[in-house]
Backbone as CSV, one residue per row, in Angstrom:
resi,resn,N_x,N_y,N_z,CA_x,CA_y,CA_z,C_x,C_y,C_z
1,MET,117.635,74.469,89.993,116.622,74.266,91.124,116.808,74.961,92.572
2,LYS,117.853,74.953,93.044,118.416,75.980,94.257,118.054,77.112,94.632
3,ASP,118.193,77.808,93.657,118.020,78.876,92.798,116.022,79.209,93.489
4,TYR,115.010,78.494,92.317,113.677,78.629,92.404,113.572,77.894,94.308
5,GLN,114.809,76.983,94.935,113.934,77.209,96.378,114.324,77.976,96.890
6,ALA,115.480,78.949,97.210,115.911,80.131,97.519,115.019,81.340,97.855
7,GLN,114.560,81.396,96.077,112.969,82.329,96.028,111.779,82.100,96.559
8,LEU,111.845,80.475,96.785,110.088,80.071,96.710,110.403,80.640,98.541
9,GLU,111.291,80.157,99.350,111.569,80.175,100.731,111.159,81.703,100.837
10,LYS,111.994,83.073,100.050,112.176,84.025,100.139,110.778,85.000,100.586
11,LEU,109.288,84.621,99.069,108.066,84.500,98.892,107.728,84.349,100.086
12,ARG,108.063,83.193,101.076,106.577,82.701,101.600,107.492,83.397,103.178
13,LYS,108.669,83.558,103.128,109.178,84.549,104.615,108.246,85.510,104.473
14,GLU,108.636,86.515,102.943,107.432,88.313,103.013,106.665,87.760,103.087
15,ALA,105.814,87.061,102.628,104.457,86.877,102.718,103.936,86.349,103.473
16,ALA,104.146,86.027,104.778,103.918,85.225,106.486,103.982,87.486,106.965
17,GLU,105.982,87.740,106.678,105.943,88.870,107.203,104.710,90.306,106.856
18,CYS,104.409,89.967,105.360,103.358,91.036,105.273,102.010,90.749,106.289
19,ALA,101.715,89.504,106.019,100.239,88.773,107.182,100.578,89.442,107.851
20,LEU,101.920,89.564,109.184,102.062,89.719,110.454,101.927,91.024,110.684
21,ILE,102.192,92.187,109.864,101.961,93.264,109.600,100.894,93.718,109.823
22,ARG,99.769,92.789,109.094,98.191,93.477,108.613,97.474,92.896,109.868
23,ASP,98.137,92.187,110.116,97.488,91.516,111.710,97.600,92.724,112.736
24,LEU,98.534,93.581,112.564,98.745,93.838,113.795,98.494,95.591,113.703
25,ALA,97.950,95.199,112.514,98.275,97.154,112.220,96.344,97.508,113.087
26,THR,96.804,99.053,113.084,95.216,99.682,113.868,94.735,100.381,112.605
27,ASP,95.832,100.932,111.564,94.984,101.207,110.762,94.287,100.628,109.419
28,LYS,93.147,101.040,109.119,92.375,100.153,108.078,93.461,100.032,106.742
29,ALA,93.626,100.768,105.751,94.252,100.777,104.698,96.075,100.249,105.089
30,LYS,95.968,100.227,106.011,97.506,99.689,106.393,97.424,97.918,106.194
31,ARG,95.999,97.699,106.874,95.878,96.470,106.736,95.059,95.951,105.565
32,GLU,94.752,96.864,104.452,94.276,96.295,103.506,95.381,96.518,102.485
33,THR,96.431,97.268,102.420,97.584,97.038,102.032,98.827,96.286,102.111
34,PHE,99.105,96.011,103.698,99.536,94.374,103.564,98.891,93.132,103.702
35,ASP,97.673,93.321,103.464,96.636,92.123,102.580,96.716,91.717,101.652
36,ARG,96.935,92.986,100.865,97.132,93.116,99.250,98.248,91.836,98.801
37,LEU,99.671,92.976,100.190,100.444,92.540,99.529,101.373,90.704,99.822
38,ALA,100.381,90.747,101.236,100.616,89.458,101.547,100.066,88.114,100.120
39,ASN,98.796,88.558,99.922,98.554,87.396,99.270,98.783,87.515,97.651
40,HIS,99.693,89.010,97.443,100.583,88.976,96.195,101.363,87.896,96.314
41,LEU,102.085,88.432,97.069,103.518,87.498,97.811,103.003,85.870,97.735
42,SER,102.100,85.600,98.259,102.138,83.565,98.183,101.351,83.255,96.715
43,LEU,101.107,84.315,96.168,100.945,83.701,94.426,101.641,83.179,93.835
44,LEU,102.576,84.612,94.066,103.903,84.594,93.413,104.607,83.383,93.164
45,ALA,104.716,83.171,95.139,105.542,81.910,96.024,104.387,80.731,95.162
46,ASP,103.594,80.617,95.530,103.088,79.527,94.322,103.408,79.223,92.795
47,GLN,103.276,80.445,92.379,103.846,80.078,90.865,105.211,79.954,90.729
48,VAL,106.304,80.220,91.581,107.880,79.232,91.542,107.938,77.747,92.081
49,GLU,106.625,77.733,93.218,106.481,76.626,93.162,106.081,75.956,91.840
50,MET,104.987,76.334,91.364,104.560,75.383,89.938,105.823,75.574,89.221
51,ALA,105.900,76.383,89.021,107.545,76.063,87.654,108.419,74.846,88.505
52,MET,109.088,74.867,89.660,110.083,73.628,90.000,109.373,72.398,89.884
53,LEU,107.988,72.252,89.962,107.124,71.112,89.928,107.554,70.514,88.557
54,GLU,107.034,71.767,87.947,106.962,71.527,85.989,107.951,71.190,85.539
55,ARG,109.188,71.952,85.946,111.328,71.699,85.712,111.363,70.387,85.584
56,LYS,110.385,70.046,87.199,111.291,69.066,87.682,110.183,67.337,86.812
57,GLY,109.172,67.409,86.423,108.602,67.260,85.987,108.877,66.579,84.258
58,ARG,110.076,67.882,83.669,110.034,67.529,82.649,111.675,66.676,82.479
59,SER,111.977,66.776,84.054,113.123,65.992,83.635,113.581,64.700,83.899
60,SER,112.825,64.169,83.992,112.672,62.814,84.702,111.858,61.872,83.436
61,PRO,112.586,60.963,83.544,112.542,59.660,83.004,111.182,59.108,82.544
């Protein structure tokens, strides 16, 4: 479970960094690229979190 948590935190951090770059970018193509990256990383983080919850739910008595 610690592996999942570490990956979740890493993905959330990277998504936030991409969002920051997007917000600071002056070039439209760069903004769009980093917006897609931020959204994709956020989606991946959500999927990892869902997997954690599913796994936790299966291990409950």
